[in-house]
N, C-alpha and C positions, 0 to 999 in steps of 0.2 A: 637062256641057261635055266635049267630047272633048279628048284630050291635045294635039292640034294647035291647037285653038282656045285652050286654056289657055296654050300656049306663046306664041301671038300676043298674047294679053292681057297676059302678063307683059312681053313686049318693048315693047308700046305703053305700058304703065304706066312702065317704066324710061325710055323715051324721053321721056315727059311729065315725069318727075322731073328728068331731065338738062336739058331745056330750061328748066324753072323755075329750076333752080340757075344755069344760064347767065345768065338774065335778072336773077336776084338779084345775081350777081357784077357784071354790067354796072351795075346800079343803085348798088351800093356804090362802084364806081370813079368813076362820074359824080358821086356825092354828094361824094366826096373832091375832085374837080376843082371842084365848085361852091363848096366851102368855101375852096379856094385862091383862086378868083376873087373871093369876098367879101372876103378879106383884101387882095387886090390893089386892089380898088375902094376899100377903106377907106384904104389907103396913098396912093392918088392923090387922095383927096378930103378927108382929115381936116382939112387946114389951112384949108378953106373952110366948115367947119360950125359956126363959132363962134356964129352967130346962131340955130342950130337948138337949141331948148330941150331937146328929148329927148336930144340928144347932148352936152349941156353937160359932164356928168361925164367922158365919154370924151375930149372935146376938151381940157379942162384937165388931165386926167391925162396925156394924150399930150404936152402942152406941157411939163409938169414932167419927164416921163420923157425927152423929147428933150434937154432941158438937161443932165440927169444923164448921158445917153448920150454927149453930146458931151464932157463933162468926163472920163468914164471912158475914152473913146476917146483923148483927149489924153494921159491917164496911161499908157495902153498904148503909145502911140507914143513917149512919153518913156522908158518902161521899155525898149522895144526899142532905142532909140538908146543908152541907158546900157549895155545888155547887149552891143551890138555894140562899144562902146568898151572895155568890160571884157574881152571876148574878144580884141580887138586888142591891148590892153595885156598880156594874158596871153602872147600870142605874142611880144611884145617882151621880156617878162621872161624867157621861156625862152631867147631869144637872148642877153640880157644876162647871164644866169647863166654862160653859157659865156664870153662876152667879158670879163666882169669878172675872171675868173681865168686868162685866157689867158696873160698874162705870167708869172704865178706857176707855172702848170703847165709852161710851157716851162722856167723856171728849175729847177723840181723835177726835170724829166726829165734835165737836165744833171747835177744833183747825184746823182740815182739812178744814172746811168751811172758817175759818179766813185766812188760808194760801192761799186758792184759791182766796179769795177776794183781799188780798194784792198783789198777783201776777198779778191779772187783773189790779189793779191800777198802778202797776209798768209798765206794758206793755203800758198802755195809756200814762203815763208820758214819757216813752222812745220814743213812737211814736210822741208825741208832741215835744220832744227835737230834733228828727230828722228833723221835719218840721222847727223848729226855726233855726237849724244849716244850713239847706238848704237856708233859707231866708238870714241868716247871710252871708253865702258864696256868695250869689248872690249880696247882698248889698256891700260887701267888694270888689267884682270884679268891681262893678259899680264905686265905689270911685277910684279904681286904674285906671280905664279908664279915668275918668274925670280929675284926677290929671295928667295923662299922656298926656292928650290933652291940658294941660296948664290952666285948669279952677281952680281958686284959691278961689274966693269969691262968686260964683254963689249961689243963693238960693237953687238950686237943690243939690249942693254939701253939703251945711249945713244941709239940710233935710236928706240926706243920712247918714251923720255922726251921727245925732240924732237917726236915725233909727237903725244904727249899735250899738249904746250904749244901746238902748232899747232892742234889740235882745240879747245882751250879758247879760243884767240883767235877761231877761226871761230864758235864757239858764241856768244861774247860779241858779236861783230859782228852775227850774225843776230838775237840778242836785242835789240840796240840798234835795228836796222832794224825789227824787229817792234814795239817800243815806239813808235817814231816813227810807224809806220803806224797803230797803234792810236789815237794822238793825232789823226792826220788823220781817221781813221774817226769818232772821237767828235765831232770838229768838224763833219764832214759830216752826221752824224746829228742833231746839235743844229740845224744849218741846215735840215735837212729837217723837223724838228719845228716850227721857227719858220714855215716856209713853209706846212706843213699847217695850223697855227693861223691864219695869215693867210687862207688859202683858205677855211677853215671860217667865219671871221668874215665874209668877204665874202658867202659863200653863205648864211650865216645871215641877213644883212641882206636879201638877195634873197628868202629864204624868207618872212621877215616881211612883206615887201611883197607877195609872191605870195599869202600867206595872206589879207591884206586884200583882194586882188583876187578871190580865190575866194569870200570872204564877200560881196563886192559882187555877184558873179555869182549866188550863191545867193539873195541878197535880191531882186535884179532878177527872177529866175525865179519867186520866191514872189509878188512883186508882180504879175507878169504872170498867174500862175495865178489869184490872187484876183480881179484886175480882169476877167479873161476870164470867170470864173464869174459875177461880178456882172453883166457885160454880157450873158451868156447868159440869166440870169434876167430881166433888164430887157427884152431883146428878145422873150422869151416873153410877158411882160405886154403889150408893145406890139402884138405880133401878135394877141393876144386882143382888144385894143381896136380894132385895125384891122378885125378880122372883125365886131365888133359894129356899127361904123359902116357897113361895106360891106353887111351884111345889112339894116340899117335902110333905107339909101338904096335898095337893090334892092326891098325890100318895098313902098315907097311911091313908086316911080320916076315915077309919073304925077301925084303930088301937086304942087300949085303950089309948096310950100315947097322942093322938091328938083328940080323939073323943069329949071330952068336948069343946075343942077349935074350932073344925070344926063345932060343932052343933050351935055355935053362928053365923056362916056364911053359914048356910045350903042353903039358897036361891042362893048365889053366886056359891057354890060348885055344886048345881044341874044344874045350867046353864053351868058350865064347863064340867060336865058329858055329857050333851046333845051335847055340841060342840064337845067333844071327839068322841062320837058315830057318829055324822054327818061327821066328818073328815074321820073316818075309812070307812064309807059308800061311800063317794065321791071318796076316793082313790081307793076303790075296783071297782067302776064303771068306774074310769079313767084308770083301768088296772095297778094300782100301789099297789099291795098287800103288 
């Protein structure tokens, strides 16, 4: 065999393999469509096969599963309603947490402003008192020096004594004002603690209710998850039973026992027949007799 002939042989062989693979792919796709059609036919006809003995197991199994399916569907619907209510209630709770303490937070803001103002006044008084004390200490030192130097009746000595008395009165006045402010500050701080306690009590009550709400949401989600899983398993079982019924009816479509039932779905059965022929044809072309 020449190199050119060998090359053509290889191309022809590859082309043949490619075509067989294509027909095999078509056969697989059509077989999948045929299985879907069998399930659809079963879904459409299962309620009418009670008298067919060969389908007795499938029929009564589907009757039972249908009842269970309806019950679980109702549970899912109920759980969804409860979940929506819980989410709505949670939204309400979030607003209620703010609203429930709005009056107290407003009162607290006023008290906080008062507390800050009183503290500022106290700081000013303390600062003035330090200045007075410094002047007092300086004047006192001056008197001690003058007395030490033997000065007894000098005008400067008398003026320093008067200044010292004046500073003592100022200091006492500032101290009294400071003490009065400290009393007010303590009273405001006590009121703030009381408001904080009341705010916390209200929020704690709301948190307890919110916790119950979150637990309800969690339970509803868990119920939904479990019921959906059960429903999925049930629907898989039902699909398998539908397929069995559809496959049976299609296989004996011309039999007198199913002829009347099959005639109601002649169009679907005709499509299934066409698919079946096409599958056989593609399998033959793919070399899979």
